[in-house]
C-alpha positions in Angstrom: 47.2 137.6 85.0 43.7 138.8 84.2 40.8 137.7 86.3 39.2 136.3 83.2 42.2 134.0 82.7 42.0 132.8 86.3 38.4 131.9 85.9 39.3 130.1 82.7 41.9 128.0 84.5 39.7 126.8 87.4 36.2 126.6 85.9 35.2 123.3 84.3 34.7 123.4 80.6 31.1 122.9 79.5 30.4 122.8 75.8 27.6 124.8 74.5 25.6 124.2 71.3 23.6 126.5 69.2 20.0 126.0 68.6 19.4 123.3 66.0 22.7 121.5 66.6 22.7 117.8 67.2 23.0 116.8 70.8 26.5 115.8 72.0 26.9 112.3 73.3 30.5 112.8 74.6 33.0 110.0 74.3 31.5 106.7 73.2 33.4 103.5 73.8 33.8 101.1 70.9 32.1 97.9 71.6 33.5 94.6 70.5 32.1 93.2 67.3 30.9 96.5 65.9 32.3 98.5 63.1 33.7 96.9 60.0 32.3 93.6 58.7 34.1 90.5 59.9 35.8 89.7 56.7 37.2 93.1 56.4 38.3 93.1 60.0 40.3 89.9 59.5 42.1 91.4 56.5 42.9 94.4 58.5 44.6 92.3 61.2 46.6 90.4 58.6 47.4 93.6 56.6 49.3 96.8 57.1 47.9 97.6 60.6 49.1 94.3 62.0 52.6 94.8 60.5 52.8 98.2 62.1 52.0 96.6 65.5 54.7 94.0 65.0 57.2 96.6 64.1 56.4 98.5 67.2 56.8 95.4 69.4 60.2 94.6 67.8 61.4 98.2 68.3 60.4 98.0 72.0 62.2 94.7 72.4 65.4 96.1 70.9 65.2 99.2 73.1 64.9 97.0 76.2 67.8 94.9 75.1 69.9 98.0 74.4 69.3 99.4 77.8 70.1 96.1 79.4 73.5 95.9 77.6 74.3 99.5 78.6 73.4 98.9 82.3 75.4 95.6 82.4 78.4 97.4 80.9 78.2 100.2 83.4 78.1 97.7 86.2 81.2 95.9 84.9 83.1 99.2 84.6 82.1 100.2 88.2 83.2 96.8 89.5 86.6 97.1 87.8 87.0 100.6 89.3 86.2 99.4 92.8 88.7 96.5 92.4 91.4 98.9 91.2 90.8 101.3 94.1 91.0 98.4 96.6 94.0 96.8 95.0 96.3 99.8 94.7 96.5 100.5 98.5 97.0 96.8 99.2 99.9 96.8 96.8 101.5 99.7 98.7 100.7 98.7 102.2 103.8 96.7 102.8 106.1 99.7 102.4 106.3 103.4 102.9 103.8 105.9 101.6 106.3 107.0 99.0 107.2 103.4 98.0 110.7 103.6 99.4 110.9 100.3 101.3 113.3 97.6 100.3 112.3 94.1 99.1 113.5 92.6 102.4 111.1 90.0 104.0 108.2 91.5 105.9 108.7 92.2 109.6 106.3 92.4 112.5 104.5 89.2 111.7 104.4 86.1 113.9 107.9 84.7 114.3 108.3 81.0 113.7 110.1 79.5 116.7 111.2 76.1 117.7 110.0 76.9 121.2 106.4 77.1 122.1 105.1 80.4 123.6 104.0 80.2 127.3 100.3 80.0 127.9 98.4 82.8 129.6 98.7 81.2 133.0 102.4 80.4 132.5 103.2 84.0 131.3 101.4 85.6 134.2 103.1 83.3 136.7 106.5 83.9 135.2 106.1 87.7 135.4 104.9 87.6 139.0 107.9 85.5 140.0 110.3 87.8 138.2 108.9 90.9 139.9 109.3 89.3 143.3 113.1 88.7 142.8 115.2 90.5 145.4 118.4 88.5 145.2 121.0 89.4 142.5 121.9 85.8 141.9 118.3 85.0 140.9 118.1 87.7 138.3 119.4 85.7 135.4 116.8 83.0 136.0 113.9 85.4 135.2 115.4 88.3 133.3 117.1 89.2 130.0 119.1 91.9 131.6 120.8 93.5 128.6 123.5 96.0 129.8 122.1 96.2 133.3 123.9 94.4 136.2 121.9 92.1 138.5 122.2 94.6 141.3 120.7 97.4 139.0 117.8 95.0 138.2 117.2 94.3 141.9 117.4 98.0 142.8 114.7 98.8 140.2 112.4 96.1 141.3 112.8 97.1 145.0 111.9 100.7 144.2 109.2 100.1 141.6 106.3 100.2 144.0 107.3 103.6 145.4 107.5 105.0 141.9 104.6 103.3 140.1 102.3 102.2 143.0 100.9 98.8 143.8 100.2 96.5 140.9 96.4 96.3 140.5 96.1 94.2 137.4 98.1 91.8 135.2 96.8 91.6 131.6 98.1 89.0 129.2 98.7 90.4 125.7 99.8 87.2 123.9 102.1 87.5 120.9 103.9 90.8 120.3 106.7 89.5 118.1 109.2 92.2 116.8 112.8 92.5 115.4 112.8 88.8 114.5 112.3 87.8 118.1 109.4 85.7 119.6 107.8 88.1 122.1 104.8 87.7 124.4 103.5 90.5 126.5 101.9 91.2 129.9 100.6 94.6 130.8 101.1 95.8 134.4 98.6 98.4 135.7 99.2 100.2 139.0 97.2 102.1 141.6 98.1 104.2 144.6 99.9 107.1 143.0 98.7 110.3 141.4 99.3 109.4 137.8 99.8 105.6 137.5 101.6 104.7 134.3 101.4 101.1 133.0 104.5 99.1 132.2 105.1 96.3 129.7 106.7 93.0 130.8 107.8 91.6 127.4 108.9 88.0 127.4 111.5 86.5 125.1 113.3 83.1 125.2 117.0 82.5 125.3 119.0 80.0 123.1 117.8 77.1 125.4 114.2 78.0 125.1 113.9 79.6 128.6 111.4 82.5 128.6 112.5 85.6 130.5 111.3 89.2 131.1 113.2 91.8 129.1 114.5 94.2 131.8 115.3 97.2 129.6 111.9 97.2 128.0 110.2 96.9 131.5 112.3 99.7 132.9 112.1 101.8 129.7 115.9 102.3 129.9 117.4 105.4 128.2 121.0 106.3 128.1 121.9 108.9 129.3 119.0 109.8 131.6 116.2 112.1 130.4 117.5 114.9 132.7 120.8 114.8 130.9 119.2 114.7 127.5 117.0 117.7 128.3 119.2 119.8 130.5 122.8 119.1 129.5 122.1 118.8 125.8 123.9 115.5 125.4 125.2 114.9 122.0 124.3 111.2 121.6 121.5 109.1 123.2 119.6 105.8 122.9 116.0 106.3 123.8 112.8 104.2 124.2 109.9 106.3 123.0 106.6 106.4 121.4 107.1 107.8 117.9 104.6 109.5 115.5 104.8 111.7 112.4 105.1 115.4 112.9 105.6 118.5 110.7 107.8 120.9 112.5 110.6 122.2 110.3 113.0 124.9 111.6 116.6 125.7 112.4 119.0 123.0 111.2 116.0 121.0 109.9 114.0 123.7 108.1 114.1 122.0 104.7 111.2 119.5 104.5 112.6 118.3 101.1 115.6 116.9 102.9 114.2 115.9 106.3 111.3 113.8 107.7 110.0 115.0 111.1 108.9 112.7 113.9 107.7 113.4 117.5 109.2 111.3 120.2 107.6 111.0 123.7 108.1 108.9 126.8 105.9 108.2 129.8 109.0 109.1 131.9 109.2 112.8 130.9 106.7 115.5 130.1 108.9 117.0 127.4 108.9 115.6 124.0 111.6 115.5 121.4 111.6 116.0 117.6 113.6 113.5 115.6 114.6 114.0 112.0 115.9 111.5 109.4 116.9 112.2 105.9 114.4 111.7 103.1 115.2 108.4 101.4 117.3 107.0 104.2 116.9 103.6 105.7 115.7 105.2 108.9 112.9 107.0 107.1 112.0 103.7 105.3 111.9 101.7 108.5 109.7 104.3 110.3 107.4 104.6 107.3 107.0 100.8 107.3 106.2 100.8 111.1 103.5 103.5 110.6 102.0 101.5 107.8 101.4 98.6 110.2 99.7 100.6 112.9 97.7 103.9 113.1 99.1 106.7 115.2 102.2 106.4 117.3 104.0 103.3 118.3 107.0 102.1 120.3 110.5 102.3 119.0 114.1 102.2 120.3 116.3 104.8 118.5 119.8 106.3 118.6 119.6 110.1 118.2 122.2 112.8 118.0 122.1 116.6 118.5 123.0 118.6 115.5 124.8 122.0 115.5 122.3 124.8 115.0 119.3 122.8 116.1 116.9 123.7 118.8 117.3 122.0 122.2 114.5 119.4 121.5 115.7 118.7 117.9 117.8 115.6 117.2 118.8 113.7 114.1 117.7 110.0 114.1 120.9 108.0 113.5 119.5 104.5 113.8 116.1 102.8 114.3 117.5 100.1 116.7 114.2 98.3 117.2 110.5 98.5 116.2 109.7 98.0 119.9 111.4 98.3 123.3 113.0 94.8 123.0 116.3 95.1 121.1 117.5 92.3 118.8 121.0 91.4 117.7 120.6 93.3 114.4 119.3 96.9 114.2 115.9 97.0 112.8 116.6 99.6 110.0 119.3 97.4 108.5 116.5 95.5 106.9 115.8 98.5 104.6 117.6 100.1 101.7 118.5 103.7 101.2 117.0 105.6 98.3 119.0 108.8 97.7 
């Protein structure tokens, strides 16, 4: 850019006139009442100039109306999109992510029972009484023993302190219904050992309405033991585990189009297992439904079986027995259909 151009851009403009020119007055504002005679001015307002002003006002009004309609239309469309995006996941939330759940009644909600649940004080008192039992003949009063004998229950209670430590806190968890059973929970927290692991005292009632502690859930019973499952490679087992989705496909389960992978872990062993169920099976549908109800891993009782050609930690999931550690009369996965 030339220096002359720069000066031109920053210097104020001052008009010059030649000798003899009339002096410049600059801009002169028009004063009201001057100019055309009154009669002529009135005709001008009524005539073409006024019509042009009216046409300009009408155009402006139509323009505003048009933009208003456009904005309202966009708002309605946006609202419909938001409703659609909110509604679709809600429609799918009752089933698996692939829509493979049967039309069976929803599980995991509060079970209607003819027997009232114990209050917080009643639940805590019942659990404390149950844990103090040392006589086999009193076991049935406080425990739903399952396959365990009264002596096995007493042996577990007697040795619990040396394994878990001293109970430091009892926390009432209220309703934890599962598998069509009315279930209330109390969390037991321990101290005095290197790595204290909480336990769950899950209460259910019998046919007479008597609330009892589920022993197998409290003891996290597995059959056979974890040592046998890991070391001897047992063929068939029933385990109480935390289960979550995984993505390890190898060996006998290398085809991810045929199998769904899950990680299974227990507080009673540092090693985890990998459980596989067939795509479209009722076991896959049951687990998908469970995951849709909670984020992350959750408790489940399952029957698993080792498969020829699988790694030592790989098992096929034969049955989802329960959606928690309390087992009902009917296996949980029987409430779901297969989609092959």
